[in-house]
Every structure is written in structure tokens, then in C-alpha cells.
C-alpha positions as CSV (number, residue, x, y, z in Angstrom):
1,M,-17.2,-89.1,303.1
2,T,-14.8,-90.6,305.7
3,V,-14.2,-94.2,306.7
4,A,-13.3,-94.8,310.3
5,V,-10.7,-97.3,311.2
6,T,-9.1,-98.4,314.4
7,P,-7.2,-95.5,316.1
8,N,-3.6,-95.5,315.0
9,L,-1.9,-96.8,318.2
10,A,1.4,-97.8,316.6
11,R,3.0,-96.2,319.7
12,S,0.2,-95.5,322.1
13,N,-3.1,-93.5,322.4
14,V,-1.3,-90.6,324.0
15,V,-0.7,-87.3,322.3
16,V,1.3,-84.5,324.1
17,V,0.4,-81.0,323.2
18,T,3.4,-78.7,323.5
19,G,4.2,-75.1,322.7
20,T,6.9,-73.1,321.1
21,D,6.7,-70.9,324.1
22,T,4.3,-70.1,327.0
23,A,1.0,-68.3,326.3
24,V,0.7,-69.6,322.7
25,G,-2.7,-71.1,323.0
26,K,-2.0,-74.7,324.0
27,T,-5.1,-75.0,326.3
28,W,-7.4,-73.5,323.6
29,V,-6.0,-75.9,320.9
30,T,-6.2,-78.9,323.2
31,S,-9.8,-78.1,324.0
32,A,-10.7,-77.6,320.4
33,L,-8.9,-80.8,319.4
34,A,-10.6,-82.8,322.1
35,Q,-14.0,-81.7,320.9
36,A,-13.0,-82.6,317.3
37,I,-12.1,-86.1,318.5
38,R,-15.4,-86.4,320.3
39,A,-17.2,-85.2,317.1
40,A,-15.5,-88.0,315.2
41,G,-17.1,-90.5,317.6
42,H,-14.2,-91.3,319.9
43,S,-13.7,-90.9,323.6
44,V,-11.0,-88.5,324.8
45,V,-9.5,-87.4,328.1
46,A,-7.5,-84.2,328.3
47,I,-5.0,-83.8,331.1
48,K,-2.7,-81.0,332.5
49,P,-0.1,-82.8,334.6
50,V,1.1,-79.6,336.3
51,D,-0.7,-76.2,336.4
52,T,1.2,-73.1,337.7
53,G,0.0,-69.6,338.5
54,C,-3.1,-71.0,340.1
55,A,-3.1,-68.4,342.9
56,T,-3.5,-65.6,340.4
57,L,-6.4,-67.1,338.4
58,P,-10.1,-67.8,339.0
59,R,-10.6,-71.6,339.4
60,T,-12.6,-71.7,336.1
61,A,-9.7,-70.1,334.2
62,E,-7.1,-72.8,335.2
63,D,-5.9,-74.9,332.3
64,G,-6.8,-78.2,333.8
65,V,-10.3,-77.1,334.6
66,R,-10.8,-75.7,331.1
67,L,-9.7,-79.0,329.6
68,A,-12.1,-81.0,331.7
69,A,-14.9,-78.6,330.7
70,A,-14.1,-79.2,327.1
71,T,-14.3,-83.0,327.2
72,G,-17.0,-83.3,329.9
73,Q,-14.7,-85.7,331.8
74,R,-15.2,-86.3,335.5
75,E,-11.6,-87.2,336.1
76,P,-9.4,-85.4,336.3
77,A,-11.5,-82.3,336.9
78,E,-8.3,-80.1,337.3
79,A,-4.6,-80.4,336.9
80,L,-2.9,-83.4,338.6
81,L,-0.8,-80.9,340.5
82,R,-1.7,-77.2,341.1
83,L,1.0,-74.7,342.1
84,D,0.5,-71.1,343.1
85,A,3.4,-69.3,341.5
86,P,3.3,-68.4,337.8
87,L,6.7,-70.0,337.1
88,T,8.1,-73.0,335.4
89,P,6.9,-76.1,337.3
90,A,10.2,-77.2,338.8
91,L,10.8,-73.7,340.3
92,A,7.2,-73.2,341.4
93,A,7.3,-76.6,343.1
94,E,10.6,-75.9,344.8
95,R,9.3,-72.6,346.2
96,E,6.3,-74.4,347.7
97,G,8.4,-77.3,349.1
98,V,6.7,-79.8,346.7
99,T,8.5,-82.6,344.9
100,I,7.1,-83.5,341.4
101,D,7.9,-87.2,341.2
102,F,8.3,-88.5,337.6
103,D,7.2,-92.0,338.3
104,D,4.1,-90.9,340.2
105,V,3.0,-88.5,337.4
106,L,3.7,-91.2,334.8
107,L,1.6,-93.8,336.6
108,R,-1.3,-91.5,337.0
109,L,-1.2,-90.5,333.3
110,E,-1.0,-94.2,332.2
111,G,-4.1,-95.0,334.3
112,L,-6.1,-92.1,332.9
113,A,-5.1,-92.8,329.4
114,Q,-6.6,-96.3,329.7
115,Q,-10.0,-94.7,330.2
116,A,-10.3,-93.2,326.7
117,D,-9.5,-93.8,323.0
118,I,-7.2,-90.8,323.0
119,A,-5.4,-89.1,325.9
120,L,-4.3,-85.5,325.3
121,I,-1.6,-84.3,327.7
122,E,-0.9,-80.5,327.7
123,G,2.5,-79.5,328.7
124,S,3.6,-76.4,330.7
125,G,5.2,-73.7,328.8
126,G,7.6,-74.7,326.0
127,L,8.8,-78.2,325.3
128,L,12.0,-78.2,327.4
129,A,10.5,-76.3,330.4
130,P,11.6,-78.3,333.4
131,I,8.7,-80.1,335.1
132,G,11.1,-81.6,337.6
133,W,14.7,-80.4,337.7
134,E,15.8,-83.6,335.9
135,W,13.0,-84.1,333.5
136,N,10.6,-82.4,331.1
137,L,7.8,-83.2,328.6
138,V,10.2,-85.0,326.3
139,D,11.0,-87.5,329.0
140,L,7.3,-88.0,329.7
141,A,6.4,-88.4,326.1
142,Q,9.2,-91.0,325.6
143,A,8.0,-93.0,328.6
144,L,4.4,-92.9,327.3
145,E,5.4,-93.6,323.7
146,A,3.4,-90.6,322.8
147,R,3.1,-88.6,319.6
148,A,3.1,-84.8,319.7
149,V,1.2,-81.7,318.5
150,V,3.1,-78.4,318.4
151,V,1.4,-75.1,319.0
152,G,2.8,-71.7,318.2
153,R,1.6,-68.1,317.5
154,D,1.4,-67.0,313.9
155,R,3.8,-64.1,314.4
156,L,7.4,-63.0,313.9
157,G,9.8,-65.3,315.7
158,T,7.7,-68.4,315.6
159,L,9.7,-70.0,312.8
160,S,12.9,-70.4,314.8
161,H,10.9,-71.4,317.9
162,A,8.9,-74.0,316.0
163,L,12.0,-75.4,314.2
164,L,13.8,-75.7,317.5
165,T,10.8,-77.5,319.0
166,L,10.5,-79.9,316.1
167,S,14.2,-80.6,316.2
168,A,14.1,-81.5,319.9
169,L,11.1,-83.8,319.3
170,E,12.9,-85.5,316.4
171,L,16.0,-85.9,318.6
172,G,13.8,-87.4,321.3
173,G,12.3,-89.9,318.8
174,I,8.8,-88.4,319.3
175,P,6.7,-88.4,316.1
176,V,4.9,-85.1,315.3
177,V,1.3,-85.6,314.2
178,G,0.6,-81.9,313.6
179,V,1.4,-78.3,314.0
180,V,-1.1,-75.6,314.9
181,L,-0.5,-71.8,314.6
182,T,-2.8,-69.6,316.6
183,P,-3.7,-66.0,315.7
184,P,-1.6,-63.4,317.6
185,D,-3.2,-60.5,319.5
186,Q,-1.4,-58.1,317.2
187,P,-0.7,-59.5,313.7
188,D,2.6,-58.5,312.1
189,G,4.1,-58.8,308.6
190,S,4.7,-62.5,309.0
191,S,1.2,-63.4,310.1
192,G,-0.5,-65.5,307.4
193,S,2.8,-66.6,305.8
194,N,4.4,-68.6,308.7
195,S,2.5,-71.8,308.0
196,A,3.7,-72.1,304.4
197,T,7.3,-71.0,305.4
198,L,7.4,-73.5,308.2
199,A,6.1,-76.3,305.9
200,R,8.8,-75.4,303.4
201,L,11.6,-75.5,306.0
202,S,10.5,-78.4,308.1
203,G,8.7,-80.7,305.7
204,Q,5.6,-80.7,308.0
205,T,2.4,-80.9,306.0
206,G,-1.1,-80.0,306.9
207,I,-0.2,-77.2,309.3
208,I,-3.4,-75.7,310.7
209,E,-4.0,-72.0,311.0
210,A,-6.4,-71.7,313.9
211,P,-9.4,-69.3,313.5
212,R,-9.7,-66.3,315.8
213,M,-12.4,-67.0,318.3
214,A,-12.7,-67.2,322.0
215,D,-14.7,-70.4,322.3
216,P,-12.6,-73.5,321.3
217,A,-15.9,-75.4,320.6
218,G,-16.3,-73.2,317.5
219,A,-12.8,-74.2,316.3
220,A,-13.4,-77.9,316.5
221,P,-14.2,-78.2,312.7
222,A,-10.8,-76.5,312.0
223,M,-9.2,-79.2,314.1
224,A,-11.0,-82.1,312.3
225,P,-8.1,-82.9,309.9
226,L,-5.7,-83.1,312.9
227,A,-8.1,-85.3,314.8
228,A,-8.4,-87.6,311.8
229,R,-4.6,-88.0,311.6
230,I,-4.5,-88.8,315.3
231,L,-7.3,-91.3,315.0
232,G,-6.0,-92.9,311.8
233,I,-9.1,-91.9,309.8
234,R,-8.5,-91.9,306.1
235,P,-10.5,-89.7,303.6
């Protein structure tokens, strides 16, 4: 039995979802988490500020489009900015002659966040990947007074990457509300042990080992504990 309380908005209702690297399952986790928040009876909007590599993907496979499909939201129906090249946002934008303005992105995110109980913002690549040449997801999270979820693959190398990401978030004053490890395509000798080791080294508790499944809707129950922490729901 759970008792719902007012969402924990000590900072804001914004949660950034960042990765230890690119292609670690951020969109899948964000989608599953969004559906877990909805299942708990709260509204949620999921946003991809900048999507790159759009020229190489079917429209339905773009991160921003997948997030909108997971929540059922009308706006935004895709990333706030779509770029063709599969590169870090700052470089992709430069090659296309586009300027990614921090203040513009911030204002749009603030407006969208006001439309739901929780706003999930999925970053591009790893935490410090440049969105503009002078700013990254840390700067955006600080401006939004956001909390963070860290996503990594349950494979060799993730410990160092995760610890570096957690350290950078701590240095930036951004509280970490949860860590999710996704199953790798090819498990190795570390798979299955990384969550316990990371908890031991970082002090993070309740690290989630995501199930292996293609549809994030099926993983929503696994994300329920993380959704509860975000919402401030006590057992």
C-alpha cells in the first residue's frame, strides 16, 4: 500500500535524464519512467531539447518522437531542435549554420514544464556533451533547479563512467534521484554485479537494473520505485 503526497518540488518539478555515454538507453528509460509516473496518477511531459542524427533515422525512431509517444503528449511532438548530423549538438548545429541559444531553450523548457506535474528532460549523449559551445546539460539543469537520473549500460567500463558522471553532478550541485543500468547487447563478466559495486563506491541506493525488453511500456513497473522517489511517494 502506498500513500501519495504532494510531489517533492523542493527544487522544481524538472528531472534531467543523462547518460554515462551515448547509446546507453536514455530514451528507453525516460519513456518507461514517464509511463511509471503516469501509472502513479501524475501528469508528465518528456522533452528532448536537441536531437541529432535525424537525417539517418525514420521519423518515428527519433528520440523526441518516441518520448511524445510514450506520454501521449501533444506538445512537444518531437525534439525542440532537430539536427541532421549524428554528432554532438554543438558540432552538428555549427555544421548546419544553426545557433542553439541557451536562453531560448531554457524559456521553452520552463514553459513546457509548467504544463505537467513532472517534466523529464533527456540530454544528448553524456552529461558534459556540449549542447552549445559554452554550455551543456549541467548548465541547463542548474538553471532549471533540476534533479537528475543517470543511465548507464550494465557492462565493463560503466563504473568509471558512472562515477565520473555522478561526481560532475555533485560538483554542479544537482541532486541525483536515481541510477538505472540497462542490459547490454552482449553481457560480460561484470554484468549483473555493476549495480552493487556502484552502490558500494558511490553511496547511491536503489539502483535499478532495467529488464531486457524492447517496449518501454513493459518496463514501467520496474521504474515504479524511481517514479515514487521523484514524486515523493512514501511506502
